[in-house]
N, C-alpha and C positions, 0 to 999 in steps of 0.2 A: 718581252713576254715573260710573265712570272713562271717560276719553275713548277713542274707538276708535283714536286716534293714539298711545296710550301704548305699544303694542307696537313701533311704529316708532321711538319715542324710545329704548326699551330696546335695540333692535337696533343703533341708531346708537351708543349708549354702548358697547356690547360691541365693535363694530368699532373705535372710536377707542381703547379701552383695550387691546385685543389688539394694535393697530398700535403703540401706544406701547411695549408690552412687547417686541414684535419689534424696534423701533428700538434699545432698550437692549441686547438680545442682539447685534444687529448692531454696536453700538458696542463691546461687550466683545470680540467676535471680532476686530474691526479692531485693537484695542489689546492683543491677547494677548501680544505681544512688546515692548510699550512699557515702558521702564524706569520704575519708580515708579507704574505704573498700578494703581488699585484698582478691582476689578470693581464693577459697579453692579447693583442689583436693583430691580424694580418690584413693589410690593405692591398686589395687586388687592383692593378692598373693596366691600362693598355700598353703594349710595347710600341716602340717607335715604328711608324709606318714606313713602307718603302715607296720611293717616288719612281714611277715608271716613265720611261722616255720612249719616243718613237711613235709610229702611227698605230702600233698595235697595243697601246697601253690601255685601251678601254675608255669607259666613260669618265674615269677619275684618274688623276695623276698620283693619288695617294692610295696605296694598297695596304690594308690592315695585316698585321703579323701575329696577332693573338694577345695573350694575357701574360702578366708576370706578377709574382707575389713579392711585395717589398719586404724588407726585414721586419720581423715581428716587433711591434711597438708595445712598450710597457705603459699601462694606463695608470696615471697618478696625478693627483691635484696637490701641487706644492703649497698652495695657499691654505688648504685644510690642514696639511702637515704642520705648518707653522702655528696655526691656531691651536692644534692639539698640543704642540710643544709648550706653548705659553700657559695654557690652562692646566696641563699636567703638572707644571711646576707648583702652581698654587694648590692643586690637589695634594701633591706630595707633602707640602708644608703643613697643611691643616689636618690631613689624615694622620700624620705622625703625631702632631700636637694633641689631637683628640685621643690617640692611644695612650700617650704619656699621662694626660690629665685623668684618664680612666684609671690608670694605676695609682695616681695620687689619691683619687677619691676612694679607692679600695683601702689605701693605707689609713685614711682618716676614719673609714668605717662608720660614717654618720648616716642616719641616726641608728644607734644601737646601745644596748646596756653596757657594752665594753668600750664605747667611744668616750673621748675626753669630756664631752659636754655632760654626759651622765655621771662621770666620775667627779667632775667639778661640783655637780649638784650634791653628790654623796659627801664630798669634802666639806661643803658648807653645812650640810645637815649634821655632820658629826660635831662641828663646833656648836651648833645649836643644841644638840643633845648634851654636850659637855657643859654648856652654860646652865643647864637645868640641874645637873648632878655633877658639879665640879670635883667632888671628893671621891667619885666612883672610878676605881681603876678599870672597870669594864668599859666605861665611856672613853677613858683615855686610850685604852687598847684599840677600841673601835676607830678612834680618830687616827691613831698611828697606822692601822691597816688600810684605812681608806686613803690616807695620804700616800702610803707606799704604792698602792694600786695606781693612784693618779700620776705620781712621778715616774713610775715604771712605764706607763703608757706614753707619757711625754717623751721619755728617753727612747722608747722603741719607735715612736713616730718620727722623731728626729733621725734615728738611724736609718729608717726606711726611706725617708726623703733624701737623705744623703746618698744612700745606695742607688736610688733611681737616678740621681744626678751623676754619679760616677759611671753608671751603666750607659747613660747618654753620652758621656765623654768618650767611653770606649767605642760607641757606635760611630762617632765622628771618624775615628781611625779607620774603621772598616768602610765607611762611605768614601773616604779619600782614596783608599785602595781600589774601590770600584770605579771611581772617576778615572784614575790613572789607567786601569785595565781597559776600560771602554775607549778612552782617548787613544790608547795605543792601537787598539783594533781598528778604529776609524782611520787612523793615519796609515795603517797597512792597507786597508781597503782603498784609500785614496790612491796609493801607488798603483794598485792593480787596475783600478778604474781608469785612471788617466792613460795608461798604456793601451787599454782596449778602445777608449774613446779616440785616441790618436790614430787608430787604424780605421776609423769611420764606423765602428760597430757600437752597439748599445749593451753595456754589461748589466743586463736586467737583474740577474740573480744577485750580483754584488751590490747593486743599488738597493734591493730589498733588504739585504742583510745590514747595510749601513743605516737605512731608515729605522730598523728595529733598534739598533744601538743608539741612535739619536733619541728615540722615544725613552729608552732606559735612562740615558743621561739627563733628559729633561726632568725626570722625576727627582733626580738627585740635587740639581742646582739650577741657577738662573742662567742657562746658556742661551746664546743667540747663534744662528748659523746661516750661511748663505753658500750657494754653489757657484764655483768659478766656471769660466768658459771651458776649461779642460776637463770638467767633470768632478774635480776635487771639491770637497766641502771644507770651509773654514769655520771653526767653532770658537766662540769667544765667551768669556765670563767677565762681566763688568768692563767690556771694551778691550780686554787683553786676550790674545790668542791662546786657546788651549790646544787646538789642532790647526796646523797650517800646512797644507800639502801632505807630505809624508812624515812630518815632524810633529810629535806630541810633546807638550810642555807639562812636566809633572807638577802636581801640587803635593803639599806635605803638611805635617802638623808640628807645632812647637809648644812646649809647656810655658804657661804664663804664670810667673811667680805672684803677680798681683791679683790673680784670680784663682787662688788655691791650687796652683799648678795644674789647672785644667788646660785642655788643648785649644790652641788657636789654629785656624787653617791659613796656610801661607803658600806662596809660590816657592817651589823648591830651589830655584836658582838664586834669587835675591832675598828670600825670606820676607818679602812684602806681603801685607795682608790680602787675602782673597776677598774681593767685594761681593759678599753673599747677601742676597735679599729675597731669595725664594727657593723653593724646592725642599726636599727632606733635610738637607743640611741646615737651612734656615730654621726649619721646624725644631731641629735638635738644639741649635744654638739658642733659639728664643726660649724654649721651655727650660733649658739648662740654666741660662744666665739671667732670665727674667722671672718666669713663672716659679720655678723651683727655688731659685735663690730668694725670691720674695717670700715664699711660703716658709722656708727655713728661717729667714730673718724674723718673720712675724711670730713663729713658734718660739724662737729664742726670746723675743720681746715679751711674749706671754709668760714664759717661765721666769725671767728675771723680774718682771713686774710683780708677779705673784710672790716670788721669794722676798723681794724688798719690802712690799707692803705688809706681808704677814710678819716678817722678821722685826720690822720697826714696831709694830703693835705688840708683838710677843715679848720683845726685850723690855718693854715698859711694865710688864706684869710680874706676878709672883707665882711660883709653883707651890705644891703642897709642902715642900721642904723649905719654903721661903727663898728658893734660888731666884735670881733675877738676872736681867741683861743677857739672857740666853737666846741664841738663834733657834728658829724652828726648822728652817731649811738650810741646806748646804749645797754648794755647786756653783759653777760659773754660768750655767744657762740650761737650755733644753737638753743638751747632750748628757749632763751629769747631775741634774737636779735630784735631790734626795732629802730624806728626813735627816736632820742634824744628828750627829752621833750622841750628843749630850741628851737628846730626847730618847733615842732608841735604847740607850744604856739605862736610863732611869725615867720612867713615865711621870714620876713626881715632878720632874722639871718642866712639864707643860704648864705654862703660866696662864691659868684660867682666872686668877684673881688680880685685882688692882691694889689690894692691900696685903700687908704682911700679917701672918698668923690669922688668916681668914679662910679656912678650908672650905667653907660653904659659899664662898664668893665666886660667882661666875661672870662678873661684869667684864673682865678682860676678854673672856671668850666671846661675849656679846660684841665687844669692840672689834674683834677679828671677824666675827660674822658680819658686822656692818660693812666690811670691805667688799662684800658681794655687790653692794649697790654704790660703792665709792668710785669716783672717776679717777682710777689709779693709773691709767695709761694715757699719757699726754694731756691729762686734764679734761678729756672729752669722752673717754670710753671706760666702762667698767671692764673687769677681767672677763666676765661672761660675754658681754657684748662684743668685746674685741675678738674673742674666739669665734663667736657666731659670724662676725664679719669676714673672718678667714674662710669659713665654710661657704658663706654666701658668694664671695668673690670667686672661689673655686668652682662653684656650681655655674655661675654666670660664664666664666671662661670656658668651661667644658661644653656648655650648651651652645655657646657662640661658635666654638671650633667645630662642634658636631654639625651645626647648621651649615656652616661654610663648606665643610667636607662633603656633606650630603648634596648640596647644590653643585659643587664642583664635580662630584661623581656623575650627576645627571648631565651636566654640561659636556664633560669629556665623553661620556657615553653617547650623547647626541652627535658630537663631532665625529666620533669613531663610526657611528652608523652612517653619517654622511660620507665618510671616506670609504666605508665598505660598499656603499651604493655606487661609488665611482670605481674603486679598485678591486672590490671583492668579486668572487666568482658566483654567478647565478647559474645553477645547474640546469634550470629550465631554458635559459637563453643559450647555454652551451649545447644542450641537446638539440635545440632548434638549428643552431649553426652546423652541428654535426650532420643532421639530415640534409641541410641545404648543400653543404660541400660534398656530401656523399653522392647526391643526385647529380651534381655538376661533374664529379669525377666519373661516374658511370656514363654520363652523356659524352664526356671527352673520350672515354675508352671506346664507346660505340662509334664515335666519329673517326677514331683511328682505324677501326675495322673497316669502315666504309671507304676511307682513303686508301687503305691497303688493298681492298678489292678493286678499286678504280685503277690503282697502279698495276695490279696483277693483270687486269684486262689490257692496259696499254702495253705492258712489257711482254706478256706472254700471248696476248690474243690479237694484236694488231700486226700488220705486215705479213701475214701468212696468206698468200694468194692461192686459190684453187683448192683449198681444204674446206671441208664442210664442218 
């Protein structure tokens, strides 16, 4: 025969189970706005029944014993997490690339009166004016000033592009420090998580913290990760472990003499190259070594082509003082292109004529002006067209990166919304659960009072014969 105290035990289990469920609801509500928090649920289940033996066991041999609350479970969809990780890498790459290309567009400052395209037009117009009045010192001075404005703009643009490239190189160092820092934290969490998992518990808070770190790491580089049976996560880059168990393998940077002493990303232990193909690191490397390097090289080509074409034509002409074979430009390229000293010192050395002792001859100025439509670069581009192609390509690259970044932002946002629908806290749902568990708790408390009254009657009211 079952004990008279069995009902009291069942009521006590119900109280404790409903209290635990209410505590989890309270925890969820408290962390509704906590970044990376995964909501928790408690599954209530029946306790094991008792098997009664003997003739007095009743109609059933199985007697219910009540309810129990299983360990609170963390609600998370690992498949969505992996999708977010992969798409965040692409977002990181193109978001950074778009930012850098925006800086480059600001440096070119096209279209504007201060931009190189407008100054090239002023340069050619100055030669046109000089061809009409070759003996005029005012026309010669105007040509010198327009040329100085053009060369200074080319010098400044070259410096700005170089500075952006160097800044990107510095950012690589900081991104590498971030990767090592995050990897170290993940390795430490692995150690804590495996110990708790080994006891049969679920380290819910630690798992949330680790997922946040994995999201941060995904934006930086092309990581892959998987969870082992003991709860530890293994993180790889290009198939090689960055984090394995409680050990993190550091990455570092080395200067590359063949690339202007810019940094390469390598594994710290054996200095082998880190296989990067996505994330912010890839965005930095791509814009530094491809986009910016190409822009700088093209600007240098523009400057040297302008220098060589004008100098060749200028050297064949004669100045007001009959000087000849003088350069008009000096410098090695876009970084130091300038008006030749021989011109700045004496404007009479500007060779506007094709004949000696011909102060009114502007035919050589016309020859130089004709360079505006000459295919001076590679035999296929004029100087103006070549510069316009630089701007056009920059605009195309910027628009493409902007479109990809915008699409990836929407995609990652959609995936995060999906994850939030699974792991996020719905205050309405939690309020409903709170009322549900509260009513169950109150009913269990009432049941305990009823059982207590029954036991009081049995203990204190039965067996007293002859009393009213």
